[in-house]
C-alpha positions, 0 to 999 in steps of 0.5 A: 880258293878253299883252305886245305885245313877246312873240315870239308877237305879233311873229310873228303881226303879221309874218305878217299883214303879209306876207299883206297885202303879197302880196295887194296885189302879186299884185292889182297885178301881175295888173292890170298884166299885164291892162293890158299885155296889153290894150295889146298887143291895141290895137296894130296887128298889124304892131307887136305884139311877135311872133316867127315861127319858121323854116318856120312859116306867117306872116301874109304870104307874103313873102321876100327876093329876092337876085340874086347871083353865086357870087363875091358870097358874102362881101359877101352874108354882110355884107348878111345879117348886117345884115338878121338883126341888125336885123330877121329874127332875130325874123321869119325870112322866107325867102331866095330866091337867083337866079343865071344860073349854078348856085350853088356849094356854097361859096355855099350853105354860106356864105349858109345859115349866116347865118340860121335861116330857110328858104333857096332857091336857083334858076337863072334860065331861059336865056330870061330872061338872053339876047337876045330874038329881036327884038334886033339883037345887032350894033347892041347891041354897037355901042351898048355900045361907044359908051356905054362910049366916052362914059363912061356908067356900066356903058355897056359892060357886057353882063351889066348889061343882062341884069340890068336887064332881068331885074329889070325884068320877069322876076324875079317869073316865076321858079318859086321866087317863085310861092309868095310874095305880097310880096318884099323885095330884098336886094343884096350890100354893103348896110347896115341902119343902124337896128333894124326892130322891126315887120313891113313886109310886114304893114304894107303888106298891111294898108293895100293898099300896093303899093310901098315905098321908102327912097331917091328919087334922080335918074337918070343921063339918059345911060342912058335918053335915049329911055325917056320917048319910049317911055313916051309911046308906051305911054300913047298905045297903052294909054290904058285902062290909065292911071288918072285918079288916079295919081302921075305928077306925081312923075316929070313936072311938065309933065303927061307931056311930059318926064321929070324923072329921079326914081326910087326906088333899087330896090336897096331895094324892098319890093313886092306882087308882084300889082302886077308880075304884073298886066295894067298892069305886064305890058303896060308891060314887054312894050312897053318890052322890044320897044322895045329900050332895055334893050340899045340904051341902058342902061335900068335897072330902077329908072326902069322900076319907078318910072315904072310906079308913077307911072303905075299907082298912087296916092300912098297905094299907094306908101310911103316907109319913112322910118324905115328906115336904109339904105345902098347904096354911094354913098348912104344914107337916115338917119332923124332925131328919135325914130325915130333914137334909138328904133331905135338908128340908127348913121348921121348924118342930117346927113352930106350926103356920104352922106345922100341926103335932105340932098344935091342928088341926094336932092331927089326924096325930099323932093318925094315929100311934095309929091305931092298926095293922092288924093281920099279917095273914090277912095283904094285904100290906107288911110292912118294 
């Protein structure tokens, strides 16, 4: 009989134990891997952990659109670093830069070096950054002076008016934008305050969402004194373009008689470009353009986009990206709760000096949640 303490027996017992342990771990590892893999497959596509390589086809034809001047390169490097660190280092969506003048080599070098993604540079056609033939330029100059004297923000600026008109109805006509179906607006000097761990473009596409925003704010009414009068004229002229189920309540609590000033702050904006390219918005912008308010007053692209969304889109076709932390000089949106912690936010949601949703000017954001839902049988967009 062999002694149980002999070296040979101990070696055999150890070998048997190791084989058994390996088999147990291997089986459990495979089972765990299968579980993780099946869990990932159950995630909605926009939340699956993916990376897109620069230049490769993506599930959404989308880009960042940036209107900039050559001198903006330094503040744009800051904006791009925010976007790359918080989101685009994994998704590699391309950038489209537009300028009313040719971009300098310095601007191109300083911006292209901030990303691995594709970068496109284009000049705005002169007819998109000049006075249309129906505008009385002497009257426009007089009105600029009067608004400047009255202390209206950017009231005396000519270039600001060209910018607002371009962003309102012409940017998506640029040849470089024709290859894309969605766009995300990016501006100099902004900050992204939380990680964005999913693909907002894909989120919108999957649900048929047309417009995304993060800050709702009141307009400076002295910049748009006759805008709503023109909107009412448009509605009367084109009643066939106004759907029964829209979001009008958010901008007018008296069924269209007056404008309450609420608008989406369009310096952050993610949109399905088919909305802007469609018949409703095209006719709306053309009508407003002929009214002259972009030059005789100081109509901004933010109220124009927002009123159009309210007129033509259902509540479910417009999405508040409440989980995206964002700062534009002056105001920020800061998530709270689990989203703040999970997305490594650096902002303070209780800071009423910055966080718009907790300040009086941010009432429009919270009131969006009070907008009645579209009856289920008429909804065009999917909701979770």
